A tleap script that builds the chain and sets N, CA, C and O, in Angstrom:
source leaprc.protein.ff14SB
mol = sequence {
  NMET SER GLY ARG VAL LEU SER THR ASP GLN
  ALA LYS SER ALA ILE GLN GLN VAL GLN SER
  ILE ILE ASN GLY GLY LEU ALA ASP GLN ILE
  ALA ARG LEU ASP SER GLN GLY LYS VAL LEU
  SER ASP PRO ASN VAL TRP ASP GLY PRO LEU
  ALA GLN GLN PHE ARG ASP GLN ILE TRP PRO
  GLU THR LYS SER ALA LEU ASP LYS ALA LYS
  THR GLU LEU ASP GLN LEU ARG GLU GLN LEU
  GLN LYS ILE ALA GLN ASN ILE MET ALA ALA
  GLY GLY CALA
}
set mol.1.N position { 4.625 1.414 30.913 }
set mol.1.CA position { 3.578 1.679 29.990 }
set mol.1.C position { 2.405 2.363 30.825 }
set mol.1.O position { 2.130 1.972 31.959 }
set mol.2.N position { 1.765 3.354 30.228 }
set mol.2.CA position { 0.639 3.979 30.920 }
set mol.2.C position { -0.625 3.187 30.803 }
set mol.2.O position { -0.857 2.449 29.845 }
set mol.3.N position { -1.457 3.374 31.845 }
set mol.3.CA position { -2.845 2.760 31.770 }
set mol.3.C position { -3.823 3.687 31.052 }
set mol.3.O position { -5.008 3.363 30.968 }
set mol.4.N position { -3.405 4.742 30.570 }
set mol.4.CA position { -4.333 5.758 30.023 }
set mol.4.C position { -4.896 5.078 28.632 }
set mol.4.O position { -4.195 4.438 27.849 }
set mol.5.N position { -6.193 5.322 28.495 }
set mol.5.CA position { -6.897 4.887 27.279 }
set mol.5.C position { -7.596 6.237 26.713 }
set mol.5.O position { -8.288 6.978 27.411 }
set mol.6.N position { -7.338 6.424 25.473 }
set mol.6.CA position { -7.950 7.704 24.846 }
set mol.6.C position { -8.341 7.352 23.473 }
set mol.6.O position { -7.575 6.843 22.655 }
set mol.7.N position { -9.671 7.674 23.247 }
set mol.7.CA position { -10.208 7.397 21.933 }
set mol.7.C position { -10.901 8.646 21.477 }
set mol.7.O position { -12.004 8.840 21.987 }
set mol.8.N position { -10.482 9.494 20.648 }
set mol.8.CA position { -11.057 10.581 20.054 }
set mol.8.C position { -11.716 10.425 18.871 }
set mol.8.O position { -11.489 9.444 18.162 }
set mol.9.N position { -12.616 11.387 18.522 }
set mol.9.CA position { -13.237 11.312 17.181 }
set mol.9.C position { -12.237 11.554 16.109 }
set mol.9.O position { -12.413 11.078 14.987 }
set mol.10.N position { -11.134 12.316 16.419 }
set mol.10.CA position { -10.084 12.568 15.425 }
set mol.10.C position { -9.323 11.175 15.131 }
set mol.10.O position { -8.990 10.851 13.991 }
set mol.11.N position { -9.092 10.414 16.232 }
set mol.11.CA position { -8.431 9.024 15.938 }
set mol.11.C position { -9.408 8.177 15.082 }
set mol.11.O position { -8.956 7.588 14.100 }
set mol.12.N position { -10.612 8.092 15.373 }
set mol.12.CA position { -11.616 7.367 14.588 }
set mol.12.C position { -11.668 7.877 13.048 }
set mol.12.O position { -11.769 7.114 12.087 }
set mol.13.N position { -11.596 9.091 12.980 }
set mol.13.CA position { -11.654 9.689 11.614 }
set mol.13.C position { -10.314 9.419 10.874 }
set mol.13.O position { -10.348 9.196 9.664 }
set mol.14.N position { -9.145 9.430 11.543 }
set mol.14.CA position { -7.963 9.149 10.838 }
set mol.14.C position { -7.886 7.631 10.441 }
set mol.14.O position { -7.321 7.271 9.409 }
set mol.15.N position { -8.424 6.851 11.228 }
set mol.15.CA position { -8.467 5.379 10.966 }
set mol.15.C position { -9.241 5.243 9.731 }
set mol.15.O position { -8.808 4.582 8.787 }
set mol.16.N position { -10.366 5.843 9.704 }
set mol.16.CA position { -11.368 5.618 8.610 }
set mol.16.C position { -10.734 6.142 7.245 }
set mol.16.O position { -10.920 5.553 6.181 }
set mol.17.N position { -9.981 7.281 7.366 }
set mol.17.CA position { -9.505 7.820 6.238 }
set mol.17.C position { -8.311 7.088 5.593 }
set mol.17.O position { -8.164 7.029 4.372 }
set mol.18.N position { -7.450 6.523 6.505 }
set mol.18.CA position { -6.410 5.654 5.973 }
set mol.18.C position { -6.970 4.365 5.366 }
set mol.18.O position { -6.537 3.914 4.305 }
set mol.19.N position { -7.974 3.770 6.093 }
set mol.19.CA position { -8.601 2.680 5.458 }
set mol.19.C position { -9.234 3.058 4.065 }
set mol.19.O position { -9.120 2.265 3.130 }
set mol.20.N position { -9.851 4.170 3.919 }
set mol.20.CA position { -10.477 4.573 2.710 }
set mol.20.C position { -9.402 4.708 1.685 }
set mol.20.O position { -9.625 4.236 0.570 }
set mol.21.N position { -8.208 5.321 1.937 }
set mol.21.CA position { -7.259 5.350 0.980 }
set mol.21.C position { -6.737 4.081 0.528 }
set mol.21.O position { -6.558 3.905 -0.677 }
set mol.22.N position { -6.458 3.123 1.425 }
set mol.22.CA position { -6.067 1.828 1.065 }
set mol.22.C position { -7.046 1.064 0.275 }
set mol.22.O position { -6.747 0.550 -0.803 }
set mol.23.N position { -8.225 0.986 0.812 }
set mol.23.CA position { -9.309 0.284 0.082 }
set mol.23.C position { -9.875 0.977 -1.075 }
set mol.23.O position { -10.569 0.349 -1.874 }
set mol.24.N position { -9.625 2.259 -1.231 }
set mol.24.CA position { -10.137 3.102 -2.222 }
set mol.24.C position { -9.367 3.013 -3.483 }
set mol.24.O position { -9.762 3.641 -4.466 }
set mol.25.N position { -8.236 2.239 -3.539 }
set mol.25.CA position { -7.631 2.170 -4.912 }
set mol.25.C position { -6.046 2.177 -4.768 }
set mol.25.O position { -5.345 1.934 -5.750 }
set mol.26.N position { -5.579 2.419 -3.704 }
set mol.26.CA position { -4.054 2.442 -3.683 }
set mol.26.C position { -3.507 1.120 -4.020 }
set mol.26.O position { -2.521 1.113 -4.757 }
set mol.27.N position { -3.989 -0.025 -3.596 }
set mol.27.CA position { -3.467 -1.296 -3.901 }
set mol.27.C position { -3.807 -1.492 -5.359 }
set mol.27.O position { -2.969 -2.083 -6.040 }
set mol.28.N position { -4.968 -1.061 -5.955 }
set mol.28.CA position { -5.267 -1.231 -7.365 }
set mol.28.C position { -4.317 -0.508 -8.190 }
set mol.28.O position { -3.984 -0.985 -9.275 }
set mol.29.N position { -3.801 0.705 -7.739 }
set mol.29.CA position { -2.986 1.407 -8.505 }
set mol.29.C position { -1.580 0.803 -8.559 }
set mol.29.O position { -0.837 0.909 -9.535 }
set mol.30.N position { -1.297 0.195 -7.485 }
set mol.30.CA position { 0.021 -0.583 -7.463 }
set mol.30.C position { 0.088 -1.763 -8.454 }
set mol.30.O position { 1.085 -2.075 -9.105 }
set mol.31.N position { -1.150 -2.392 -8.478 }
set mol.31.CA position { -1.264 -3.583 -9.465 }
set mol.31.C position { -1.342 -3.047 -10.806 }
set mol.31.O position { -0.918 -3.755 -11.720 }
set mol.32.N position { -1.830 -1.879 -11.071 }
set mol.32.CA position { -1.855 -1.293 -12.468 }
set mol.32.C position { -0.357 -0.859 -12.881 }
set mol.32.O position { 0.001 -1.027 -14.047 }
set mol.33.N position { 0.427 -0.360 -12.030 }
set mol.33.CA position { 1.842 -0.021 -12.179 }
set mol.33.C position { 2.572 -1.317 -12.566 }
set mol.33.O position { 3.316 -1.357 -13.546 }
set mol.34.N position { 2.340 -2.393 -11.759 }
set mol.34.CA position { 2.963 -3.634 -12.101 }
set mol.34.C position { 2.653 -4.119 -13.471 }
set mol.34.O position { 3.526 -4.589 -14.200 }
set mol.35.N position { 1.391 -4.001 -13.822 }
set mol.35.CA position { 0.925 -4.496 -15.199 }
set mol.35.C position { 1.667 -3.689 -16.262 }
set mol.35.O position { 2.243 -4.302 -17.161 }
set mol.36.N position { 1.691 -2.410 -16.220 }
set mol.36.CA position { 2.315 -1.601 -17.186 }
set mol.36.C position { 3.854 -1.832 -17.211 }
set mol.36.O position { 4.482 -1.850 -18.270 }
set mol.37.N position { 4.407 -2.000 -16.036 }
set mol.37.CA position { 5.899 -2.336 -16.007 }
set mol.37.C position { 6.163 -3.565 -16.717 }
set mol.37.O position { 7.203 -3.639 -17.372 }
set mol.38.N position { 5.284 -4.632 -16.670 }
set mol.38.CA position { 5.554 -5.812 -17.351 }
set mol.38.C position { 5.310 -5.646 -18.882 }
set mol.38.O position { 5.887 -6.388 -19.677 }
set mol.39.N position { 4.536 -4.767 -19.252 }
set mol.39.CA position { 4.362 -4.452 -20.707 }
set mol.39.C position { 5.618 -3.825 -21.204 }
set mol.39.O position { 6.143 -4.216 -22.247 }
set mol.40.N position { 6.136 -2.814 -20.449 }
set mol.40.CA position { 7.343 -2.128 -20.931 }
set mol.40.C position { 8.591 -3.052 -20.919 }
set mol.40.O position { 9.558 -2.848 -21.652 }
set mol.41.N position { 8.506 -4.092 -20.028 }
set mol.41.CA position { 9.751 -5.043 -19.974 }
set mol.41.C position { 9.683 -5.969 -21.148 }
set mol.41.O position { 10.686 -6.657 -21.338 }
set mol.42.N position { 8.722 -6.097 -21.927 }
set mol.42.CA position { 8.646 -6.872 -23.026 }
set mol.42.C position { 9.414 -6.387 -24.202 }
set mol.42.O position { 8.933 -5.409 -24.774 }
set mol.43.N position { 10.562 -6.907 -24.689 }
set mol.43.CA position { 11.268 -6.452 -25.801 }
set mol.43.C position { 10.583 -6.376 -27.061 }
set mol.43.O position { 10.993 -5.651 -27.967 }
set mol.44.N position { 9.478 -7.148 -27.168 }
set mol.44.CA position { 8.590 -7.058 -28.409 }
set mol.44.C position { 7.796 -5.774 -28.345 }
set mol.44.O position { 7.199 -5.426 -29.363 }
set mol.45.N position { 7.728 -5.032 -27.250 }
set mol.45.CA position { 6.902 -3.890 -26.997 }
set mol.45.C position { 7.858 -2.722 -27.063 }
set mol.45.O position { 7.592 -1.742 -27.757 }
set mol.46.N position { 8.893 -2.803 -26.399 }
set mol.46.CA position { 9.936 -1.746 -26.302 }
set mol.46.C position { 11.396 -2.258 -26.178 }
set mol.46.O position { 11.767 -2.987 -25.258 }
set mol.47.N position { 12.212 -1.806 -27.207 }
set mol.47.CA position { 13.601 -2.347 -27.003 }
set mol.47.C position { 14.506 -1.234 -27.444 }
set mol.47.O position { 14.089 -0.247 -28.050 }
set mol.48.N position { 15.849 -1.446 -27.095 }
set mol.48.CA position { 16.753 -0.469 -27.214 }
set mol.48.C position { 17.627 -0.346 -25.975 }
set mol.48.O position { 17.432 -1.070 -24.999 }
set mol.49.N position { 18.590 0.569 -26.012 }
set mol.49.CA position { 19.417 0.545 -24.877 }
set mol.49.C position { 18.786 1.037 -23.556 }
set mol.49.O position { 19.176 0.595 -22.475 }
set mol.50.N position { 17.758 2.002 -23.665 }
set mol.50.CA position { 17.059 2.488 -22.421 }
set mol.50.C position { 15.989 1.419 -22.042 }
set mol.50.O position { 15.668 1.279 -20.862 }
set mol.51.N position { 15.437 0.667 -23.027 }
set mol.51.CA position { 14.601 -0.316 -22.613 }
set mol.51.C position { 15.349 -1.578 -21.897 }
set mol.51.O position { 14.840 -2.250 -21.000 }
set mol.52.N position { 16.486 -1.757 -22.382 }
set mol.52.CA position { 17.358 -2.753 -21.780 }
set mol.52.C position { 17.772 -2.415 -20.350 }
set mol.52.O position { 17.809 -3.310 -19.507 }
set mol.53.N position { 18.070 -1.217 -20.064 }
set mol.53.CA position { 18.335 -0.768 -18.770 }
set mol.53.C position { 17.057 -0.885 -17.845 }
set mol.53.O position { 17.123 -1.315 -16.694 }
set mol.54.N position { 15.902 -0.467 -18.445 }
set mol.54.CA position { 14.651 -0.643 -17.802 }
set mol.54.C position { 14.387 -2.049 -17.309 }
set mol.54.O position { 14.075 -2.310 -16.147 }
set mol.55.N position { 14.543 -2.982 -18.331 }
set mol.55.CA position { 14.230 -4.346 -17.994 }
set mol.55.C position { 15.241 -4.922 -17.040 }
set mol.55.O position { 14.865 -5.743 -16.203 }
set mol.56.N position { 16.563 -4.528 -17.112 }
set mol.56.CA position { 17.584 -5.073 -16.332 }
set mol.56.C position { 17.796 -4.574 -14.838 }
set mol.56.O position { 18.155 -5.275 -13.892 }
set mol.57.N position { 17.524 -3.333 -14.823 }
set mol.57.CA position { 17.804 -2.515 -13.499 }
set mol.57.C position { 16.566 -1.871 -12.965 }
set mol.57.O position { 16.104 -2.236 -11.884 }
set mol.58.N position { 15.992 -0.903 -13.697 }
set mol.58.CA position { 14.903 -0.061 -13.257 }
set mol.58.C position { 13.706 -0.886 -12.835 }
set mol.58.O position { 13.232 -0.779 -11.704 }
set mol.59.N position { 13.237 -1.684 -13.722 }
set mol.59.CA position { 11.928 -2.385 -13.442 }
set mol.59.C position { 12.084 -3.409 -12.319 }
set mol.59.O position { 11.170 -3.492 -11.498 }
set mol.60.N position { 13.156 -4.194 -12.206 }
set mol.60.CA position { 13.286 -5.183 -11.131 }
set mol.60.C position { 13.367 -4.457 -9.789 }
set mol.60.O position { 12.801 -4.974 -8.826 }
set mol.61.N position { 14.013 -3.320 -9.644 }
set mol.61.CA position { 14.189 -2.512 -8.425 }
set mol.61.C position { 12.706 -2.057 -8.140 }
set mol.61.O position { 12.225 -2.319 -7.037 }
set mol.62.N position { 11.976 -1.401 -9.069 }
set mol.62.CA position { 10.759 -0.954 -8.889 }
set mol.62.C position { 9.744 -1.969 -8.434 }
set mol.62.O position { 8.952 -1.782 -7.510 }
set mol.63.N position { 9.843 -3.096 -9.188 }
set mol.63.CA position { 8.810 -4.090 -8.977 }
set mol.63.C position { 9.000 -4.577 -7.417 }
set mol.63.O position { 8.049 -4.725 -6.650 }
set mol.64.N position { 10.282 -4.786 -7.088 }
set mol.64.CA position { 10.504 -5.101 -5.664 }
set mol.64.C position { 9.930 -4.147 -4.611 }
set mol.64.O position { 9.397 -4.561 -3.582 }
set mol.65.N position { 10.077 -2.730 -4.945 }
set mol.65.CA position { 9.575 -1.812 -4.078 }
set mol.65.C position { 8.007 -1.809 -4.084 }
set mol.65.O position { 7.370 -1.584 -3.055 }
set mol.66.N position { 7.421 -2.068 -5.284 }
set mol.66.CA position { 5.990 -2.181 -5.333 }
set mol.66.C position { 5.437 -3.415 -4.441 }
set mol.66.O position { 4.507 -3.349 -3.636 }
set mol.67.N position { 6.190 -4.519 -4.752 }
set mol.67.CA position { 5.827 -5.813 -3.863 }
set mol.67.C position { 5.799 -5.477 -2.497 }
set mol.67.O position { 4.792 -5.687 -1.821 }
set mol.68.N position { 6.917 -4.923 -1.992 }
set mol.68.CA position { 7.110 -4.587 -0.635 }
set mol.68.C position { 5.920 -3.698 -0.050 }
set mol.68.O position { 5.409 -3.926 1.046 }
set mol.69.N position { 5.536 -2.668 -0.891 }
set mol.69.CA position { 4.680 -1.597 -0.615 }
set mol.69.C position { 3.343 -2.324 -0.440 }
set mol.69.O position { 2.621 -2.011 0.507 }
set mol.70.N position { 2.976 -3.283 -1.306 }
set mol.70.CA position { 1.618 -4.021 -1.343 }
set mol.70.C position { 1.676 -4.869 -0.029 }
set mol.70.O position { 0.679 -4.883 0.693 }
set mol.71.N position { 2.803 -5.584 0.318 }
set mol.71.CA position { 2.751 -6.352 1.559 }
set mol.71.C position { 2.486 -5.478 2.782 }
set mol.71.O position { 1.653 -5.761 3.643 }
set mol.72.N position { 3.262 -4.395 2.790 }
set mol.72.CA position { 3.185 -3.447 3.951 }
set mol.72.C position { 1.713 -2.828 4.062 }
set mol.72.O position { 1.189 -2.610 5.154 }
set mol.73.N position { 1.144 -2.587 2.937 }
set mol.73.CA position { -0.278 -2.053 2.908 }
set mol.73.C position { -1.154 -3.187 3.410 }
set mol.73.O position { -2.088 -2.879 4.150 }
set mol.74.N position { -0.974 -4.392 3.112 }
set mol.74.CA position { -1.752 -5.440 3.557 }
set mol.74.C position { -1.635 -5.631 5.100 }
set mol.74.O position { -2.603 -5.906 5.809 }
set mol.75.N position { -0.387 -5.464 5.548 }
set mol.75.CA position { -0.150 -5.482 6.933 }
set mol.75.C position { -0.826 -4.363 7.718 }
set mol.75.O position { -1.404 -4.587 8.782 }
set mol.76.N position { -0.739 -3.139 7.161 }
set mol.76.CA position { -1.251 -1.983 7.746 }
set mol.76.C position { -2.886 -2.215 7.820 }
set mol.76.O position { -3.504 -1.986 8.860 }
set mol.77.N position { -3.470 -2.650 6.722 }
set mol.77.CA position { -4.878 -2.963 6.779 }
set mol.77.C position { -5.280 -3.817 7.957 }
set mol.77.O position { -6.292 -3.571 8.613 }
set mol.78.N position { -4.452 -4.847 8.218 }
set mol.78.CA position { -4.738 -5.726 9.288 }
set mol.78.C position { -4.725 -4.912 10.645 }
set mol.78.O position { -5.625 -4.970 11.483 }
set mol.79.N position { -3.647 -4.192 10.739 }
set mol.79.CA position { -3.321 -3.471 12.006 }
set mol.79.C position { -4.501 -2.536 12.220 }
set mol.79.O position { -4.990 -2.398 13.342 }
set mol.80.N position { -4.998 -1.845 11.070 }
set mol.80.CA position { -6.059 -0.770 11.359 }
set mol.80.C position { -7.387 -1.521 11.668 }
set mol.80.O position { -8.274 -0.907 12.260 }
set mol.81.N position { -7.544 -2.632 11.351 }
set mol.81.CA position { -8.756 -3.473 11.925 }
set mol.81.C position { -8.601 -3.559 13.448 }
set mol.81.O position { -9.546 -3.311 14.197 }
set mol.82.N position { -7.475 -3.890 13.856 }
set mol.82.CA position { -7.220 -4.200 15.322 }
set mol.82.C position { -7.385 -2.919 16.014 }
set mol.82.O position { -8.028 -2.863 17.061 }
set mol.83.N position { -6.777 -1.771 15.428 }
set mol.83.CA position { -6.891 -0.465 16.063 }
set mol.83.C position { -8.190 0.056 16.080 }
set mol.83.O position { -8.549 0.744 17.036 }
set mol.84.N position { -8.998 -0.202 15.074 }
set mol.84.CA position { -10.390 0.336 15.060 }
set mol.84.C position { -11.117 -0.380 16.078 }
set mol.84.O position { -11.895 0.272 16.773 }
set mol.85.N position { -10.972 -1.767 16.302 }
set mol.85.CA position { -11.637 -2.621 17.297 }
set mol.85.C position { -11.215 -2.058 18.696 }
set mol.85.O position { -12.067 -1.940 19.576 }
set mol.86.N position { -9.939 -1.716 18.905 }
set mol.86.CA position { -9.563 -1.198 20.268 }
set mol.86.C position { -10.183 0.229 20.451 }
set mol.86.O position { -10.551 0.554 21.580 }
set mol.87.N position { -10.310 1.036 19.476 }
set mol.87.CA position { -10.962 2.276 19.598 }
set mol.87.C position { -12.376 2.123 20.213 }
set mol.87.O position { -12.789 2.769 21.176 }
set mol.88.N position { -13.083 1.148 19.502 }
set mol.88.CA position { -14.424 0.859 19.797 }
set mol.88.C position { -14.605 0.262 21.222 }
set mol.88.O position { -15.550 0.590 21.938 }
set mol.89.N position { -13.684 -0.602 21.584 }
set mol.89.CA position { -13.729 -1.104 22.929 }
set mol.89.C position { -13.390 -0.152 23.998 }
set mol.89.O position { -13.819 -0.315 25.140 }
set mol.90.N position { -12.625 0.851 23.665 }
set mol.90.CA position { -12.190 1.927 24.672 }
set mol.90.C position { -13.343 2.988 24.755 }
set mol.90.O position { -13.219 3.972 25.484 }
set mol.91.N position { -14.312 2.802 24.101 }
set mol.91.CA position { -15.603 3.675 24.213 }
set mol.91.C position { -15.684 4.696 23.186 }
set mol.91.O position { -16.408 5.684 23.313 }
set mol.92.N position { -14.905 4.463 22.097 }
set mol.92.CA position { -14.964 5.506 21.115 }
set mol.92.C position { -16.079 5.331 19.945 }
set mol.92.O position { -16.123 6.029 18.932 }
set mol.93.N position { -16.932 4.319 20.253 }
set mol.93.CA position { -17.882 4.027 19.283 }
set mol.93.C position { -18.895 5.123 18.948 }
set mol.93.O position { -19.762 4.924 18.097 }
savepdb mol mol.pdb
quit
């Protein structure tokens, strides 16, 4: 492992942009998708062969992917905080 420490304005900017994307609504959009998927999964709202396929196969797979994405975004948010602190500590403030 190298002893090199580099902190550029580009690194700081990239961290800020990723944080902005996550905090600026990506997690909210995932929650909104989840909410609408639940609506479509209700047979009192939508029923029939395609609706049944949606409820039984499409939505559960999609819901699982959305849950995983949200978990990974939360982990990324935590890592970005650590990275930002490291950049500042390296003299990139």
